[in-house]
Steps between C-alpha positions, in 0.01 A plus 500: 500500500417859588779743420561874531674677211624850577528717190216286374373758250842546345640352181645178644278485809183487290635228271609299804151540645357347183744209529397415857130533417544273196609221737197551724667695781354805674681833466489819703648781294641805676608819322498876554502580124818708511620309193232228472180556301137394560474383138745218575254336740167617354439156349503349853213709638252210499747226595387347830853384580645849472495785751663840462623733775617853417780560748865608535705202626758745642247585772347268762333211320244249619327240288209304641491122474758234426784549254719226358727736312605865499657606172659844517496668157425857607759754379561752227704296253624722219770769510262787424272389786757450770678822406168685539408300815833439674373500859188286439729257315732474799205474737331214316832314484559545872176568689282323243716189506505506882121526514452223245745274682328569832166411346640174361647414840170574676304284253754219479516567125777455244662833409609583146713805418504648152859617474678609186805463279575856609661353813790414266539868406737562208637145510864401475400134450311385188255333493391564858462196731324524836839466673616834358479777764462785257655836414259764631548870565307547828491881474425534127152585372419133431609405852152570639371195311811280498569538871131473595493157335836396645376595847173315436698186416706534819186552709332198340800279577509632858137395549581163344801437725378660825128419490514187284263661248454312171626750242576537129692771313473549124735726309294623206670600176353745249140390445256632243151431369137614523407722798827689498434869548555719194811718537594341831867554424574139409662450165239266344197714585679822406603369159157354420303810603734730310481277192120476506477878524768538229718699738881486493614186686730600783817297563715588798869487426595335171266206556780247544397417857336157526190370672323164521124525455253251649136492390248536784346151471844338523604716795177432690524124444854501638387703801204269561719189485756661732228577754370143483821297505801726540738548793602799710802608295457769233411375153534681167193486277564655160560426134874461431464609136697826484446795268643848468258786558553606139405152377180521705419842355546372145272202568229731635535726194464199270201347680310829529595601144585849622726738311593681823876560532722386785641784709777476759492663841763500779525177699349532850733480799583143616308344210622137475704420188406131495228286650440127450378237747672174574195274541683179591323491837153556354553226242626247758262578786182591313544356152425850376621701206346765278297390198381820332744646249568872480316564172188311611499677835554842345213447256261409784615805695461727197146368449420581864626857480322551167173408673531762774299823486693802375470665840722235662766534228565870557838619629552511876435818693 
């Protein structure tokens, strides 16, 4: 196959590129480097099956040649990013999704939307199945991301129902691993970078809020299998093992052997109290579940951040 991956130089987009190439497919990566990084795709420079296009999917997009799949992964994806880039986040969820869907329709390609567990908001159902409609504040600061993804899902289903487009929707739960950006506002990267620099490790609230963390290789394999043999209904891909944020911080402290203290800061507005995927659908339809445990995944991620040049580990701004 020949597939287009928008956000192809991002954390997940670059790993997904590697997965398609490993099976012998051709990949066109598209990214405007707002949150992606050239280092994530530098190893592909001489790969004859890979092509890169620097472009903003929220503007008119044309890709020459046949495409069998369009996988839409372009979007700021951490709170600090979409709070700094609220309008581009809304645009890529709306205009970017519309452009990517139009391209898939033109090419007769399968369309794959990278959605998020954020569509569930601060959930009132636990764990969260795909049938849960969510508890989202549309006018809160996180609404620019949550509602962009909810709209993208609605638009994808409209193309599926009205145009008969072959579509997939994945709801991604907290994912971590190599190629995350230092200090991108996500809890794993923040904790690891702070620990490696022996800075105080910042916990928001009292750390009792829970998250479920999926290592990148597990997440990408679930996504790949969903693209290949899934159906049009949304599907959760995430690790159902659940930890408090404080537990995660203590594991990072132990694995990095830092003596840095934990410090508490006020909880951000609309921050979800709980988050855990129900992966019944993924298990039944794809035979998928996560394999990498939290300590193994954290160690690999710590090793990655420890290998980065000091310049990339500096505080933002």
